[in-house]
Each structure stands twice: as C-alpha cells, then as structure tokens.
N, C-alpha and C positions, 0 to 999 in steps of 0.2 A: 504494500500500500504506500507507494512512494514513486520514485522514478525507476524502480526496479523493472527491468525488461528481460526477456528470455534469450533473444538472439540478436545478432548484429548482421547487417546485410551489406551488399555492394562490395564485398571483398576487402573492406577496410575496417579498421577497428573503431568504428563510430556507431553509436546507437542511432538507429533510424528514427525520424520524428514520429512516424505512425506507431512503431512499437513502443516508444517512450511514453506516448500519451494514452494509448488505448489499453495496453496490457491484457488484451483479450478478455475483458470482463464479461463479454456476452457469453462466454463458456460457463462462467459461474452461474449465470441466470438459468442456463439449461440444467445445470446440476441441481440448483435449488428447486426448479420446477419438477424434476424427476424424483427428488428425494422427499418432497413434501406433498401430501395428498391435498387435492382441491386447488382451486385457482387462488393466486395471491390476491389479497384485498388490502387496500391502503388504509391504515388507521386514521382516525380523525386527527387533525392538527394537534401536535403536542401530546398525543396519547402516551401514557406511561405504561411500561411493561415491567412490573416489579418482580424481583426474584422471590419465589415462594419460601426460600430458606437460604442457608449458606451456599456460596458458590461451589459448584462441583470442581474438584481438583483435576488437572490434566493427568493422564494415565502414564506419561513418560516424559523424560527431560529432553531438552534440546540436543544434548550430546547423544542420547540414546536414539534420537530420530535420524541421525546422520548415517547415510549408507556407507558400505565398505569402500566405495570409490570416492568419497568426499575428499577434496583437496584443500588443505589449509594454505592460503596464499599469504603473502606479505611483501614488504618493500623489496626484498632480495630477489623475488621471483615475479615481480610486477612489470610487464612490458610497457605499461602506460601509467606511470605514477602520477599523482596529482601535482600540478605545477603552481607554485606560489608566486603571485605577481605583486606582492606588497611587502615592504620592509617592516610593517607594524607587527608581524607575527613571525614566530619561529617556524622552521620547516615542519610540515604536518607529519604525524605518525599515527599508526593504528592505536586505538584506545586500549590501554593495558587493563588487565583484570578479566573478569569472567564474562564481559559483554560479548566480545567477538568470538566466533567459532568458525569451523569450516563450512558452516551454512551461510545464509544470506541475512545479515542485519541491515536494516534500512530505516528510513523515515525517522531520524532522531529528533528528540525534543528534550531540552533541559530547562528546569525551572530557574528563575533569575537568581535564587540563592545558591544554585549549584548543587543542591542536595538530592534532587529526584530526577531520574532519567527515564524517558519512555522511548521505545523503538519497536519496529515491526520485525518479526523473524519468520523465515520459512527455511526448511532444511536444504532445499535445492532450488536455485534460481531458475532452473530450466524446466521444472515441472509445471503443467498447466494449472490454472486456478481451481478447477474442479477437484483436482487431487489434493491441493492445499486445503481445501474446505474440509476434506474427510480425514486428514492425517492426524488430527488430535493435538497438534503442537504449533501449527502456523497461527500467528496472531499478534496481538499487542502485548508487550512485556514492560515491566517496571523494575527498576533497580534503585536502591537507596545508597547514598554515599556512606562509606565506612572508613573514616580517617582519610588516608590519601588514596584509597581505591574504592571500588564499587562492590556492593553486595551481590550475591547470586540473584540474577533476574528471575522474576516470577511472572507467569502468564496471567493477564487480567481476563477473567471469565466474564463475558458481557452478553450472555444469552442463557435462557433457561435450559435445564437438562433436556436432551432429546431434540432440541431445536438447532437448526444450522445457521451459522453466520461466519463471515470472514471479515475481521475487524483490523483496522490500522490507523495510521496518521493521527496519533494522539496529540492532544494539546490540553494542558492542565493549568487552570487558574484558580488558586485556592483549593476548594474541594470539588470544583466542577470540572469534570473531564469531558472534553469534546473528542469524538472519534468518528471516522468514516466506516461504513459497514455495508456489505452486500448481504442482504437477507430477505426472506419472504416478507411481504407486506410493506416494502419500501415505497416511497412516492416516486423515486427514480431508480435507475439501476444501482447506483451507489448513493446513499444518503449520509448526511451528518446526523449524529446522535449525541445525546448527553447522558452522563451517568454521574452519580455521586461517588466520590472516591475518598474513603476514610481508612486509615491504618492499612493501606495497601490492598483493600478489598473494595470492589465496585458493586453498586446496587442501584436500583431505581433507574434503569436505563430506559430512555424514551426518545422518540423521534424528535429532532430539532424543529420540525414543523414545516408547513408549506412556505412561509415567508422566506426562510433560509434555503430550503431545498428546491423550491419551484420558482418563486418570484425572483430571487437573487441568483439561483442556479449555482450556489456556492460550491467550489471545489476545495482543495486543501487551503487552510486558513490560519490566521493568527489574529488574536484579539489584543487591542491596546491595553496597557496596564489599567487604565481607568474604565475599561469595558465599554467605551463609547464609540470606538471605531473598529470595524471588522474588515481586515485586509484578506483578500482571497484571490484565487485565480478561477477563471471561467472561460469556456470556449469563446473565441472571438467570433462575432456575428458573421456568418457566411464563410467561415474558414474552419480548418481543423486545428489551428494553433490556439494556444492559450494567451490571454492577456491578464494583467493585474488590475484589480478593482478595489474600491473601498466603499463601504456603506456606513452611515452614521446612525446611532441609536436615536429613535424617536418614540419616547414613551416606552410602551411594551413591544414596539416593532422596530423596523429599520427603514431608512431612506432608500430611494432607488440607488442602484449601483452606479458609481462614478468611475470611469476608466482612468487609470493613472497614466495620463498621456505622456508625461515626461520620462516614464520608464518603459512603456510599451514600444515595441519595434516590430519589424517584419518577422523576427524570430519569435519563438515561444518564450514567454515569461510566466513564472509561477512559483509555488512553494514559498510564500513570503514569510519573513520573520521581522518583527518590529521591535526595536530595543525598548527596554523598560522606560526610558525617559522620552521615547517617541522621536528621538533625534536621528535614528538610522533605520532604514528599511533595506533588508537583505532579501535576495531572491535568487532563483535559478533561471538561467537563460541558456538556450541552445546555442553554443558557440563553437565554431570550427567543427561542427558535426557531433559534438558531445555536450552533455550538461556541464555548466560552469557556474560559479558563484559570483554575484555582483553585489555592490553596496551603493546606496544612495543616501545623501544627508538632507535633512530638512533645513532650509535656509531661513525659515520664518514665514515664508509665503509660498514656497514651492519646493519640490524635490529636485536635487541636483542631478546632473548627468551621471548615469551609473558608472561605477569604477569596477574594473575586473580585479577580483581578489584571488580566486583559485580557478583553474581550468583542468581539463582532462579527466572526465568522469567523476567530477565533484559536484555534489548537489545537496539541496535541502539544508541550508545553514541554520544553526541555532546557537545562541551565545548565552552565557551567564552574565551577571552584572559586572564581573571582573574582566570581561572581554575575552574569556577563553572561547574559542571557536570550535564547534563540532559539526561534522557533515558526513554524508555517506559517500563512499568511494567504491566503484565497481571494478573488479579485476577482469580484464578482457584478454582472452588468449584465442588466437585463430578464429576471430569473429564471434566468439561465444563468451557470455558472462559466466565465469567459473564460480564466483561467489562475490559477496559484498561485505564490507566492514565499515564500522564507524571510526572515523579519524578525528583527531583533535589537533589544534594549533594554539599554543599559548602566546600571549602578547610578548613581543621582544623587549 
C-alpha cells in the first residue's frame, strides 16, 4: 500500500508509471468478491464497524512468512542505490533493528516525537494482491521506539474475524489512525478508514465517509498538525497521473479540493508529508523514470519551487521533528523489484 510495484518494464531499471500507480488493485476486488458471499453494499457515510472483542492475533510472524528463496538485499548488493542531492542530510542507510526483513517494507510513517513507526509489509513484492489478502501476514504494522532502536513490529488487526481486508498507508495523529483499505463494502475500490489506536491495539474502525472518499477522491494523505488542512494526492482530471491537492476543514466537513499548482507538473506527484510546523511539504515525484523525493517550503503566501532531495527508487518521505528523514527504497535487479526496505537519513 504505497508505491510498491511488482515488475519493471522496457528493459531498464525504472518503475513504469502504470505499474507504480495502479498496483493491480482490480485483482483484489475479484478476490474479495469471490471470497465473500453476496454483493458488496456500501455502508452509510461514517458507519462504524466495531470489533466485537479483542483483536485476533496473526497466526505467524513476518520472518516465518518469508519463503526459502527470499533474498535479503542491502547497500552492498544494490545496483541502484538511493542518491542524495542535499548536503543537509547524511548518506541514507537501511533502518537498523527489527523493521526491515527480506520481505517488502513500504509506506513508512513516523510520529513527530519519533516514538511510533507505522509501515506496510508483504513477504514478497512480486506476488499479486489477491495472494497478499489471504497470506495472514500482509498488512499494516506498528513499532515503538526502545532506546536507540525499535521494538519488534506488531501487525495492526483492522477487520473482524473471518472478514477480508488489505490495509496500509497508515497515518497517526494522537489516537486517531487513518489507513487505506481494500475490503467489501467500500465506497471505492480503495477507501480511507479511521480507527482508534490505544496501547498498540486498534478498535472502532469505520469508513472515513463519502466527503473524503467520493467528493475529494482522496488518495494517500497527510493531515496538518492543527487538523485543519488535508494534503493528499488524487488522479489528475482526464489523465492517469496523480496531482497534489489540499482541502480545508469547514465545520464537520471539508472545502473543495484545491490543486497545489506550484508543485504539480506533467509528472506524477503524490504521497505528501507536511512538517509539524507547516513550513515544509515533502512528496514523491516520478523523476528520470523512478520515484524520487522532493521538498517545498512555505514562503508565507505560496509554496516554493520543489527541491530534489533523494532520487533512484526513493519515495514516501516522513520526518520526525528533529529532521530525521525516513523513506522506502526498492531494490531492483534485472527489471524486477526483489524487495523493499525502509531507509533513514539523519541531519548532517
């Protein structure tokens, strides 16, 4: 649930735009339809689906889900390492500790205090979504900081026992968890949902409603610290590419989406991150055939021209308030994504 894609085309080690954006989610809908009896029905706006009891625990760990052919990549074996274009950060490295495996870690998010980390995991970047749906381990994970390292990640269960869902792209503000989900009863193929997150356990998951999922057509998102501005990507009208938008809170609802004209280009822009003070907007743009990370600064009246920070299969930036930068990096060998890891870069 991020920019993770399964294959590369055109004989060059570049993620194709179509693969990057679609990720074959239509296959997931086929799986949902065949696995669930009856036709899907959309719940009323804001309907809450409360867990009837404690969340069921996954049946196996991430390490146990990795097949015998799983390959653990790293800087020494990476033919296309991330390229840093700024002197403000140190050279990027894979995140130490238990978060990265020989599977695919993707779609990172860190809270401003640097204490809580969310990410998406699937054991094999090349398997189709309908197999991810049924493997019992693919989904959204949470890890808490333990001193200088991270605690063992735990899967967040965000569906009732016996019901199917594929969840990812987590965003946490206080105890309110936003996440995207492909499941029966959605208003769209993939909807944004809310859940209450307390002590590492999620409950009271509910659809974010028609205003966010239908009227704004919100893709992956980031909410400003004051909760008043919703930054997100959505399909560009009349095109397959994404653009960046912002909506402002109006009472219990949202204003119409405003395109961020200073940041949008002929390429795809998406996966926004806004700093806690609102002074910086980070995002992913398709650059030289692969995802790259850009930054823009708020001048007081407009967003500045985007600055390239990282390129070469680097995407979905997230930062803590100390300026430590985290992102996903895909390892590409012979036109195939072998795996993905979360990387970090500390301020220099």
